[in-house]
C-alpha positions, 0 to 999 in steps of 0.5 A: 861768270867764272872769270868774274868770280876769280877776278873778284877773289883775286882783287880781295886777296891782293889787297888784303896782302898789301894792306899790311903795309899800313903799320903804326909807323905810317898810320898818318900817311898815304903810301904811293908808288912815287912818294908819300903825302900827308892826309887832307880832311876833305879832298876831291876826285875826277875819274875816267872809266873804260868798261866791258859788259854785255847786253844779253850776248852782245859785246858792249864797250862803255866809257864813264866820267865821275867826280865828287868830294872825298871825306876823311879818305874813306867816303866819297860822294859825287856824280857819275855818267856812263854810255856805250861807245861801240855804236856800230856794234849796237845795231839790232835787226827787225826792231820795227817790222823789217827795219833795224836800228841802233841802240843808243843811250846811257845812265848815271846819277849819284855815286857813293863810294867807300874805301877800305885801307885808304892809306895802303898802296893798294886798297879796295873801294866799294862804289854804288851808283844810284840813278837812271838812264835813257835809251833809244832805237835810232834808225838810219835812212839811206837818203842823205840830207844836206845840213848846213855844210855837210851831208847828214842822214835822216835819223828817226827815233823808233822807240825810246824809254827811261829806266831806273838803275842801281850798280854796286861794285868792287875795285882794287885801287893803286896810289900811283902818284899822290894825285893819281890812282889806277883802279880795276874791278867789276860791278853789277848793273840792275835796271828797272822799268825798261820797256822797249819794242822787241826788247827784253826788260832785262837787257842791260842787267849784267856784270861789267869789268872796268879799268880807270884812272882817278885824279884829285886830292885824296 
């Protein structure tokens, strides 16, 4: 948790320093690494994220996709979805008796984001995800089954459930090109309503560190 706190402090300090590049002379322009561009009244974005978090003490790698509309550079509204990508690392033993299972699932919903100092080369964004998700414990049989043109294993759903999620965060974002931005930051995921066999209801409540790319008309 100390590393997360230092990261947040560093992001804020770095962004505040770079915000000084937004002077009265270039107040109508967006600063980028490779040139400048005028500002549209309404834009759009598509984002790709990669993250690291933990479910209790288990390492979890996530992948996410989001898209939406940008209003006056500062306010974004869209949809987002996230799922964990390291399936082999999500195997839990003794879920049902002596049977183990893989935890599979994801979450998503409405994405709201506010951008501070949007014309600066480096600026801060404050994203919030509000929505829901679903998880399942999937067992894997040792007996292969021929499915059309390939062997498959008989997967059995041991347990599954739906949950509510809210995830606020903070990110530092850099204008690399006028159509591409690079970002990094942290968020905190809070879930409600998770009820799974032999599983804590707070399993997914934790910080997530992310890096991502955002493409669009900003």
